[in-house]
DOKOL-462000 format. One line per field, with one value per residue: residue number from 1; x, y, z of N, C-alpha, C in turn. Coordinates in nm, 4 decimals. Each point is the difference from the previous one (the first is absolute). Layout:
// residues N
num = c(NUM / ...)
nX = c(X / ...)
nY = c(Y / ...)
nZ = c(Z / ...)
caX = c(X / ...)
caY = c(Y / ...)
caZ = c(Z / ...)
cX = c(X / ...)
cY = c(Y / ...)
cZ = c(Z / ...)
//
This chain:
// residues 106
num = c(1 / 2 / 3 / 4 / 5 / 6 / 7 / 8 / 9 / 10 / 11 / 12 / 13 / 14 / 15 / 16 / 17 / 18 / 19 / 20 / 21 / 22 / 23 / 24 / 25 / 26 / 27 / 28 / 29 / 30 / 31 / 32 / 33 / 34 / 35 / 36 / 37 / 38 / 39 / 40 / 41 / 42 / 43 / 44 / 45 / 46 / 47 / 48 / 49 / 50 / 51 / 52 / 53 / 54 / 55 / 56 / 57 / 58 / 59 / 60 / 61 / 62 / 63 / 64 / 65 / 66 / 67 / 68 / 69 / 70 / 71 / 72 / 73 / 74 / 75 / 76 / 77 / 78 / 79 / 80 / 81 / 82 / 83 / 84 / 85 / 86 / 87 / 88 / 89 / 90 / 91 / 92 / 93 / 94 / 95 / 96 / 97 / 98 / 99 / 100 / 101 / 102 / 103 / 104 / 105 / 106)
nX = c(4.2397 / 0.0909 / -0.0161 / -0.0689 / 0.0896 / -0.0822 / 0.0818 / -0.1130 / -0.0364 / 0.1165 / -0.0087 / -0.1282 / 0.0413 / 0.0948 / -0.0853 / -0.0689 / 0.1305 / -0.0566 / -0.0105 / 0.1076 / 0.0510 / 0.0766 / -0.0147 / 0.1183 / -0.0354 / 0.0242 / 0.0853 / 0.1130 / 0.0488 / -0.1048 / 0.0185 / 0.1308 / -0.0408 / -0.0900 / -0.0571 / -0.0896 / -0.0164 / 0.0911 / 0.0213 / -0.0054 / 0.1258 / -0.0631 / 0.1071 / -0.0776 / 0.1195 / -0.0098 / -0.1235 / 0.0231 / 0.1168 / -0.0860 / -0.0711 / 0.1050 / 0.0286 / -0.0926 / -0.1045 / -0.0237 / -0.0019 / 0.1038 / -0.0603 / 0.0269 / 0.0470 / -0.0033 / 0.1167 / -0.0089 / 0.0535 / -0.0553 / 0.0385 / 0.0961 / 0.1160 / -0.0702 / -0.0646 / 0.1162 / 0.0518 / -0.1111 / 0.0034 / 0.1296 / -0.0263 / -0.1039 / 0.0760 / 0.0736 / -0.1303 / 0.0372 / -0.0879 / 0.0710 / -0.0109 / 0.0456 / -0.0353 / 0.0992 / -0.1213 / 0.0741 / 0.0284 / 0.1292 / -0.0113 / -0.0984 / 0.0784 / 0.1037 / -0.0723 / -0.0497 / 0.1123 / 0.1183 / -0.0138 / 0.0294 / -0.0741 / 0.1280 / -0.0384 / -0.0040)
nY = c(-4.8720 / -0.0610 / 0.1130 / -0.0663 / -0.0131 / -0.0254 / -0.0804 / -0.0508 / 0.0087 / -0.0522 / -0.0847 / -0.0121 / -0.0099 / -0.0818 / -0.0655 / 0.0134 / -0.0251 / -0.0935 / 0.0855 / -0.0766 / -0.0531 / -0.0516 / -0.0688 / -0.0304 / -0.1078 / -0.0350 / -0.0974 / 0.0709 / -0.1232 / -0.0154 / 0.1165 / -0.0237 / -0.1180 / 0.0498 / 0.1072 / 0.0645 / 0.0570 / 0.0847 / -0.1291 / 0.0108 / -0.0381 / -0.0581 / -0.0809 / -0.1058 / -0.0575 / 0.0896 / -0.0421 / -0.0694 / -0.0193 / -0.0281 / -0.0060 / 0.0755 / -0.1025 / -0.0363 / 0.0406 / 0.0270 / 0.1084 / -0.0637 / -0.0244 / -0.1055 / -0.0491 / -0.1090 / -0.0284 / -0.1301 / -0.1187 / -0.0459 / 0.1024 / -0.0816 / 0.0300 / 0.0281 / -0.1111 / -0.0591 / 0.0516 / -0.0348 / -0.1142 / -0.0071 / 0.0375 / -0.0808 / -0.0899 / 0.0446 / -0.0113 / -0.0828 / 0.0802 / 0.0389 / -0.1250 / -0.0447 / -0.1266 / -0.0241 / -0.0510 / -0.1023 / 0.1203 / 0.0155 / -0.1185 / 0.0430 / 0.1038 / -0.0830 / -0.0835 / 0.1009 / 0.0699 / -0.0521 / -0.0757 / 0.1283 / -0.0012 / -0.0303 / -0.1277 / -0.0294)
nZ = c(10.3854 / -0.0718 / -0.0689 / -0.0923 / -0.0974 / -0.1000 / -0.0665 / -0.0481 / 0.1276 / 0.0363 / -0.1006 / 0.0356 / 0.1250 / -0.0463 / -0.0754 / 0.1133 / 0.0118 / 0.0759 / 0.0981 / -0.0026 / 0.1091 / -0.0955 / 0.1118 / -0.0492 / 0.0690 / -0.1268 / -0.0263 / 0.0054 / 0.0182 / 0.0802 / 0.0592 / -0.0054 / 0.0415 / 0.0840 / -0.0552 / 0.0710 / -0.1177 / 0.0423 / 0.0240 / 0.1320 / -0.0043 / 0.0992 / 0.0067 / 0.0178 / 0.0069 / -0.1010 / -0.0068 / 0.1124 / -0.0593 / -0.0989 / 0.1109 / 0.0283 / -0.0805 / 0.0884 / -0.0688 / 0.1267 / -0.0774 / -0.0535 / -0.1133 / 0.0751 / -0.1136 / 0.0772 / -0.0615 / -0.0263 / 0.0236 / 0.1126 / 0.0727 / 0.0405 / -0.0552 / -0.1092 / 0.0296 / 0.0272 / -0.1115 / -0.0616 / 0.0685 / -0.0276 / -0.1246 / 0.0017 / 0.0599 / -0.1019 / -0.0279 / -0.0953 / -0.0595 / -0.1047 / 0.0430 / -0.1171 / 0.0083 / -0.0884 / -0.0172 / 0.0359 / 0.0467 / -0.0245 / 0.0587 / 0.0777 / 0.0271 / 0.0046 / 0.0726 / 0.0707 / 0.0156 / 0.0237 / -0.1069 / -0.0247 / 0.1117 / 0.0143 / -0.0139 / 0.1278)
caX = c(0.0124 / 0.0688 / -0.0702 / 0.0649 / -0.0318 / 0.0337 / 0.0936 / -0.0725 / -0.0469 / 0.1185 / 0.0267 / -0.0969 / 0.0414 / 0.1176 / -0.0423 / -0.0786 / 0.0928 / -0.0352 / 0.1159 / 0.0316 / 0.1409 / 0.0132 / 0.1121 / 0.0426 / 0.0729 / 0.0843 / 0.1442 / 0.0508 / 0.0176 / -0.1336 / -0.0464 / 0.0726 / -0.0428 / -0.1357 / -0.0717 / -0.1020 / 0.0533 / -0.0213 / -0.0030 / 0.1170 / 0.0482 / 0.0476 / -0.0171 / -0.0793 / 0.0793 / 0.0497 / -0.1116 / 0.0024 / 0.1039 / -0.0179 / -0.1364 / -0.0009 / -0.0056 / -0.1407 / -0.0882 / -0.1139 / -0.1219 / -0.0107 / -0.0688 / 0.1128 / -0.0270 / 0.1203 / 0.0111 / 0.1142 / -0.0040 / -0.1318 / -0.0943 / 0.0164 / 0.0859 / -0.0686 / -0.1027 / 0.0735 / 0.0387 / -0.1222 / -0.0354 / 0.0963 / -0.0284 / -0.1231 / 0.0340 / 0.0853 / -0.0817 / -0.0421 / -0.1401 / -0.0407 / 0.0942 / -0.0664 / 0.0881 / -0.0274 / -0.0244 / 0.0731 / 0.1275 / 0.0454 / -0.0291 / -0.1341 / 0.0135 / 0.0581 / -0.0955 / -0.1287 / 0.0036 / 0.1155 / 0.0847 / 0.1398 / 0.0620 / 0.0412 / -0.0392 / 0.1072)
caY = c(-0.0837 / 0.0671 / -0.0016 / -0.0795 / 0.0416 / -0.0956 / 0.0538 / 0.0708 / 0.1273 / 0.0850 / 0.0440 / 0.1072 / 0.1196 / 0.0540 / 0.0541 / 0.1205 / 0.0962 / 0.0316 / 0.0325 / -0.0896 / -0.0385 / -0.1437 / -0.0428 / -0.1383 / -0.0397 / -0.1162 / 0.0219 / 0.0686 / -0.0873 / -0.0278 / 0.1243 / 0.0220 / -0.1027 / 0.0317 / 0.0954 / 0.0827 / 0.1328 / 0.1064 / -0.0491 / 0.0377 / -0.1133 / 0.0048 / -0.1380 / -0.0171 / 0.0125 / 0.1369 / 0.0943 / 0.0736 / 0.1036 / 0.0928 / 0.0556 / 0.1424 / 0.0140 / -0.0144 / 0.1049 / -0.0602 / 0.0444 / -0.0639 / -0.1246 / -0.0890 / -0.1370 / -0.0766 / -0.1200 / -0.0907 / -0.1056 / -0.0645 / 0.0704 / -0.0294 / 0.1027 / 0.1293 / -0.0008 / 0.0296 / 0.1410 / 0.0793 / -0.0031 / 0.0841 / 0.1399 / 0.0381 / 0.0141 / 0.1190 / 0.1198 / 0.0209 / -0.0408 / -0.0373 / -0.1037 / -0.1080 / -0.1093 / -0.0595 / -0.1439 / -0.0780 / 0.0647 / 0.0275 / -0.1181 / 0.0227 / 0.1111 / -0.0544 / -0.0928 / 0.0595 / 0.1396 / 0.0408 / -0.1185 / 0.0398 / -0.0109 / -0.1399 / -0.0814 / -0.0808)
caZ = c(-0.1190 / -0.1103 / -0.1289 / -0.1038 / -0.1364 / -0.1041 / -0.0985 / -0.1066 / 0.0549 / 0.0086 / -0.1374 / -0.0274 / 0.0746 / -0.0676 / -0.1293 / 0.0276 / 0.0606 / 0.1385 / 0.0829 / 0.1110 / 0.0101 / -0.0216 / 0.0834 / -0.0224 / 0.1208 / -0.0270 / 0.0093 / -0.1186 / -0.1158 / -0.0540 / -0.0608 / -0.1247 / -0.0956 / -0.0458 / 0.0848 / -0.0633 / -0.0264 / 0.0991 / 0.1373 / 0.0790 / 0.0786 / 0.1380 / 0.0456 / 0.1218 / 0.1230 / 0.0149 / 0.0184 / 0.1276 / -0.0003 / -0.1120 / 0.0051 / -0.0324 / -0.1454 / -0.0368 / 0.0500 / 0.0694 / -0.0679 / -0.1315 / -0.0291 / -0.0296 / -0.0422 / 0.0300 / -0.0825 / 0.0141 / -0.1007 / -0.0017 / 0.0859 / 0.1428 / 0.0617 / -0.0091 / 0.1052 / 0.1241 / -0.0051 / 0.0147 / 0.1433 / 0.0700 / -0.0316 / 0.0689 / 0.1421 / 0.0123 / -0.0170 / -0.1386 / -0.0042 / -0.1360 / -0.0406 / -0.0720 / -0.0408 / -0.1309 / 0.0077 / -0.0995 / -0.0254 / -0.1361 / -0.0806 / -0.0546 / -0.0947 / -0.1221 / -0.0630 / -0.0346 / -0.0459 / -0.0789 / -0.0184 / -0.0182 / 0.1318 / 0.0073 / 0.1160 / 0.0608)
cX = c(0.0601 / -0.0839 / 0.0832 / -0.0405 / 0.0434 / 0.0932 / -0.0728 / -0.0528 / 0.1157 / 0.0348 / -0.0943 / 0.0413 / 0.1199 / -0.0389 / -0.0809 / 0.0838 / -0.0419 / 0.1282 / 0.0115 / 0.1472 / 0.0070 / 0.1293 / 0.0291 / 0.0895 / 0.0847 / 0.1477 / 0.0507 / 0.0161 / -0.1337 / -0.0518 / 0.0679 / -0.0400 / -0.1359 / -0.0640 / -0.1034 / 0.0576 / -0.0457 / -0.0184 / 0.1318 / 0.0372 / 0.0429 / -0.0218 / -0.0684 / 0.0820 / 0.0563 / -0.1105 / 0.0059 / 0.1008 / -0.0253 / -0.1409 / -0.0055 / -0.0024 / -0.1433 / -0.0814 / -0.1247 / -0.1331 / -0.0232 / -0.0901 / 0.1107 / -0.0515 / 0.1310 / 0.0003 / 0.1236 / -0.0140 / -0.1392 / -0.1016 / 0.0138 / 0.0868 / -0.0673 / -0.1114 / 0.0642 / 0.0365 / -0.1213 / -0.0441 / 0.0927 / -0.0316 / -0.1260 / 0.0278 / 0.0857 / -0.0767 / -0.0411 / -0.1427 / -0.0473 / 0.1010 / -0.0786 / 0.1045 / -0.0415 / -0.0133 / 0.0751 / 0.1312 / 0.0333 / -0.0225 / -0.1384 / 0.0034 / 0.0518 / -0.0998 / -0.1224 / 0.0071 / 0.1127 / 0.0978 / 0.1458 / 0.0758 / 0.0300 / -0.0483 / 0.1205 / -0.0568)
cY = c(0.0829 / -0.0113 / -0.0784 / 0.0559 / -0.1111 / 0.0662 / 0.0799 / 0.1348 / 0.0982 / 0.0536 / 0.1138 / 0.1293 / 0.0664 / 0.0650 / 0.1284 / 0.1097 / 0.0441 / 0.0229 / -0.1005 / -0.0373 / -0.1512 / -0.0463 / -0.1478 / -0.0405 / -0.1264 / 0.0361 / 0.0656 / -0.0894 / -0.0351 / 0.1222 / 0.0225 / -0.1007 / 0.0353 / 0.0987 / 0.0753 / 0.1411 / 0.0995 / -0.0507 / 0.0371 / -0.1177 / 0.0427 / -0.1424 / -0.0081 / 0.0231 / 0.1398 / 0.1008 / 0.0718 / 0.1149 / 0.1068 / 0.0607 / 0.1457 / 0.0249 / -0.0099 / 0.1119 / -0.0653 / 0.0360 / -0.0708 / -0.1224 / -0.0939 / -0.1381 / -0.0759 / -0.1275 / -0.0818 / -0.1072 / -0.0620 / 0.0640 / -0.0248 / 0.1029 / 0.1362 / 0.0099 / 0.0319 / 0.1478 / 0.0898 / 0.0041 / 0.0910 / 0.1473 / 0.0488 / 0.0198 / 0.1232 / 0.1289 / 0.0334 / -0.0534 / -0.0467 / -0.0982 / -0.1156 / -0.1015 / -0.0521 / -0.1511 / -0.0725 / 0.0613 / 0.0207 / -0.1205 / 0.0132 / 0.1116 / -0.0512 / -0.0879 / 0.0711 / 0.1358 / 0.0329 / -0.1158 / 0.0365 / 0.0009 / -0.1484 / -0.0663 / -0.0748 / -0.0817)
cZ = c(-0.1144 / -0.1268 / -0.1004 / -0.1360 / -0.0953 / -0.1004 / -0.1081 / 0.0489 / 0.0188 / -0.1386 / -0.0387 / 0.0693 / -0.0676 / -0.1330 / 0.0156 / 0.0651 / 0.1394 / 0.0807 / 0.1145 / -0.0085 / -0.0095 / 0.0666 / -0.0218 / 0.1169 / -0.0205 / 0.0167 / -0.1296 / -0.1232 / -0.0641 / -0.0764 / -0.1350 / -0.1071 / -0.0610 / 0.0959 / -0.0823 / -0.0134 / 0.1057 / 0.1424 / 0.0676 / 0.0897 / 0.1397 / 0.0528 / 0.1368 / 0.1268 / 0.0218 / 0.0323 / 0.1346 / 0.0021 / -0.1057 / -0.0046 / -0.0400 / -0.1506 / -0.0523 / 0.0629 / 0.0584 / -0.0653 / -0.1336 / 0.0013 / -0.0486 / -0.0401 / 0.0145 / -0.0834 / 0.0378 / -0.1067 / -0.0117 / 0.0943 / 0.1487 / 0.0715 / -0.0039 / 0.1039 / 0.1353 / 0.0059 / 0.0208 / 0.1457 / 0.0797 / -0.0225 / 0.0705 / 0.1496 / 0.0249 / -0.0286 / -0.1418 / -0.0142 / -0.1375 / -0.0576 / -0.0612 / -0.0431 / -0.1370 / 0.0150 / -0.1113 / -0.0430 / -0.1464 / -0.0906 / -0.0637 / -0.1042 / -0.1346 / -0.0754 / -0.0572 / -0.0689 / -0.0964 / -0.0130 / -0.0288 / 0.1330 / 0.0225 / 0.1286 / 0.0524 / 0.1138)
//
């Protein structure tokens, strides 16, 4: 089972400067329209080919628009041997609504 995190809890982790990798799995046009600062874009369909860009030891929080693609990506990462993977519930939309209204909704 994939761990889940609420947007407000992710905001707390960011404000506390906790060490983790914020992986955005949306498409480039979505990322450019709205993203969380310091997140890294690797679109969902590119993850299998770009696994070497991720550290299996990292604590990874995966985000997308509403939390569905990130859940898929999280499952893939866990099956690939990553053990510290968390999905952002509600995705960047929840982030915009609950944490940072400067992040545009779409």
